[in-house]
N, C-alpha and C positions, 0 to 999 in steps of 0.2 A: 504393737497393733495401733496404739494411739498415735505414735510417731508416723506410721504409714498413712493413717487417715489424714493427718495434718498435711503430709506431703502431697497426697492426691488432691486435697482441697486447695493447696497452694498452687499446684499446676493448673487446676480448673480456673481459679481466679486469675492466673496469669493469662490464660487463653481468653477469658472474658474481657479482661482489660485490653488485651491486644486487639480483639475484635472491635471493641467500642472505640478504640483510637482511630480505626479506619473510617468511622461514620462521618466526621466533619469533611474530610477530603473527598469521600465518595459523594456526599451531598453536593459539594461544590462542582465536581466534574459532571455529575448528572444534571445539575441546574444549567450549566453552560451548554451541555449537549441539547437539553430541551429548548433553550433559547435559540440555538442554531436551527433547530427544526422549525420553530415558530417564525423566525426571521426569513428562512428560506420559503416557507409557505406564504408569508405575507408579501414577499417580493414578486411571486408569480413567475420567476425565472427558473424554468425546469432544469437548465444546465448548471445552475449555481449549486455547487457541492456543499452539503451540510458539513462534511468533514473539514472543508476549508474554513467555513464560517466558524466552526467550533475552535479550531486552533487559533484563529485570529482573535476570537473573544478571550481565549485563555491567555494569549500574549498580551492583550490590552489590560486584562486584570492584573497579571503578574508585574507588568512594567508601569502600572498606575498606582496600585495599592500594595503590591508585594504579596508574596505567598507566605502566610503565617506558618510557623512551625507546626501548629495544631493541625494544619491541613496536609502536611507532608506524608504521613503514613497512607492515608486514603488516596492521595494523588499517585504515590508510587505503586499502590495496588492496581489502580486504573491503568497505569502505563505498562504494567507487566501482565498480571493475571487476566484482567478484562480484555486486554489486547489479544492475548493468545487464544482466549475462548472465542473472540470474534473471528479470528482467522480460521478456527475450526468450522464455525458456522458458514463462512464463505463457501465452503465445499458444497453446501446445499444449493448453491446457485448454479452448479455445474452438473452435467450428466454426460455419459458416454455417447448418447444419441446426438447431443448437440455437437460433440466433437466430430462425429461421423458426417454430420451435415456439411461441415467445412470442407471435407474431402482431403485426399492425400496431398494434392498440389497446394491447397490453401494452408494446411497445417505446415507444410514444408516452408512456405513463405513466412508464416508467423514465427516458426522456430528459428529460421535463418536470420530473420530481421532482429529477433530478440537477442540472439547470441552475438551477432555482429555489432549491434548497438551497444550492448554491455561492454564488449571488449574495446570498442572504439572510445567509449566514454572513459574507461580506465586509462587508456593510452593518452587521451587528451588531457586528463587530469594530471598524469605524470609530467607531460610536456609543459603544462602551465603551473607546475609545482603546487597543486592543490592536494590537501591531505587525503590519503588513500581512503579513509573511512567515509569522508564526505563524498568523494568521487564515486564510491560504491553505492551510496544511497541515491545519488542523482542518477546513476546508471540503472539501478533497479526501478526507480520511479518512472523513468523515461521508457525503458524497454518492456516493462510488464504492466503495471496498473496504477500509476500515480501515487497518491498519498498512502493508499493501503499497502502498496509494495514497499514504500519507504519505511513505514513503521514496522512491517513484518520483517524486512531485511535487517533492521537494526537489532533484532533479537539475537543475531549471530555476529553482526558487524560491531556492535557495542560502541557506537559513536556517542558523542555528547548530545544533549537535548537541543543545543544550538545548531548542531549539524543537521539534526532531524528537521527542525523548523526551516532551516535554510533550504534543504533539499525539497521539502514540501512546497515552499514558495516558488522554487525554480520550476518544478513540474506543473504547478498550477498556472503560472504565467504562460509558459510555452504551450501547454495543453490547450489553454483558452485561445491562444493565437491560432492553433490548428483548427479548432472548432469554428472559428470565423473565416479562415482562409480556404479551407478545403472546399466548401460549397461554391465559393467564388471561382476557384481554379477549375471546377468541373466543367464550366463553359468552355474553357480552353482545352482541357484534356479529353473531353468527350468519352469518358470511361463508361462501360456498361454498368447498369445498376449493381450487378453482382460484383464486378471488379472494384467499383467505388466503395461499396460496403466493406469489401475485404481490405482495401487500402486504409480506410478509416479504422477498422477494427484492429489492424496489425500495427498501427503507428500512433494513433491519438492516445493521450496519456490516461485520462480518467474514463470510467464507464459512462458517466453522465455526459461527458464531452463527446464521446463516440456517438451516443444516441442523438445528441443535438446536431452533430455534423452530418451523420449518415441519413437521418430521416428528412433532412432538407432536400435530398436528392430523390425522395420518394419512399414508399413503404417497403419495396423490395430491398433497396439499399439499406434502409434502417434496420430491417429484420436481420439481414445477413451480417451487417456490421456488428450488431449486438452479439450474435452467435460467435462471430470471429473473435470479438473482444473477450468473451467469456472463455473461449478456448485458450486464449493467451493468458488469462488469469490462472488457468490450470497449471501453467508452467512455473507459477510462483513456488510450488513445493519443491520441484527439483532444483530450482535456482537457490533456494535457501539451503538445501542439502549440500550443493556444490560449494557454496560460500562457507558453510560450516566446516566442511572437510578441508578446504583451502586454509581457512583461518586456524584450524587445529594443527595443520601441518606446519604453518609458520610458527605457531607457539612452540611446537616440539623442537623445531630447528633452532629457534632462539634460545631454548633452554638446554640445547645440546643433547636432546633425547630423540633425535631423528630415527635412531635405530630401534626405538621401542615401538612395538606393534600395538596399535590401538584400533578399535573398531570405528567405522564411519559414524559420526555423530548424527543421530536422527531425532530431532526435537519432538517431544510428545505431541505438540500442537500440529506439526506437519503430518504425523501419522493420523491425527484426528481429521485434518483437512481432507486427506485422501479417502479415509473411511467414509466421511460424510458425502463426498462426491460419488463413491460407489453405491452408497445407500440411496442417494437421490436418483441414481440411474435405474433403480428398481421401480420408480414411479409410484411409491406407496403413500406419498404425502399429498393431500388434496391441495388444489391450487390456492384456495383461500388461506389455508394454514401456511403455505409456502410464501405467500405475499407478506404475512405477518412476520415470518422468520427473516425475510429480506429486510424489513423495516427494523427488526430487533438487531440484526447484524450491523446495519448502518448506525443505529443509535449507540451500540457498544463501541464501534470504531470512533464515533464522534466523541464519546466520553474519554477514550484513550488519547485522542488528539488534543482534547481540552487539557488533559493532564500534561501533555508535552508542552503546550503553550504556557501552562502555569509554572513550568520549571525552566523556561527559556528567558535568558537575559538579552534584550535587544542590543544592548551595548556590545555584547560579544559577537552578535551577528554582524554589526557594522565593522568590527575589527577584521572580519574575514575578507573584506574588500570585494572587488569585482571579478576576480579570477574564477571563483565557482560559478558565477553567472555566465561567464563565457563558456565554461564547460557545459552548463545546461543548455545554452543556445546552440553550441556545436553538436551536442547530442540530439537535440530536437531536429536540427537541419539534416543530420545524418539519417535518423530513422525515417523521416518524411521522404527523403530522396531515395534511399536504399530500398524501402518497401515499395515505392512507386515504380522503380525500375524493375523489380521482380514481378509485380502485378502486370506491368506492360509486357514483359517478356513472356509470361505464361498465358495471358488473356488477349494478346493482340492478334 
């Protein structure tokens, strides 16, 4: 009995020590995320992503001061557990009614653009001899929803932190270019407000960038562009499932166990994402509470990206060279032109 008591106490102390070891790293990532929110608010630039500021601050800290081992457990917790919880909460920003507003033709354009862009990016990555994992992250960030898609996809891609930072940088630069160019091109293209919003929502990388680009063409374009973009975010879950299945298949083949039957991997956070979307479709959450949840989700994602930055060595980023940038540029041009062609075809 005495031995059993000591054993239980020993396990309790271990859990307490393990939990306390997370505190320094969690405080650091939360501090960086808070600084990102403050800097974004002080700048007054609504299109400036808090997520991008957060990873930049994390990178700056890591490559100026270094990340002390005392921070590592909490940083790792932020990169994994907090990230997955934030992905679940992303589902509360979507609803079935929003998807219905886009319509069958709009959803077909969004899904076709996403699939074609993802496959094209992987093909271009192979042609330019870019590592497959990095190409997958760039493909996900371009085709779905920028930095959020990059970090979510990495839960199954399992690339290095440097690959994640590189992919986030690519989708940020080219998404910002779309945000500036699309409104300027509207004068030449003369798209209807509905068509312009759909084009922006189907092809611009980050949600904030879509809002900034689409609303420059008026309220109708802005509202529809936002809904189209959120419908595109909905496809994050099936994309992660497909990548997880493909990756599991490759691992089985490499280990000469292709004949072994295994179930389709369904990460718990993907189930949570879909569940939250369905719950939000019941419209039970007051708008004020929903606004707080959106801010909370963004903050948690910012903390996760701060952790990515804290684990990223800029020297390793430089070593990757310019080929991944060319993949990002090619992917950006493809999604912009392909989606525009479909929009013109359907709405002309």
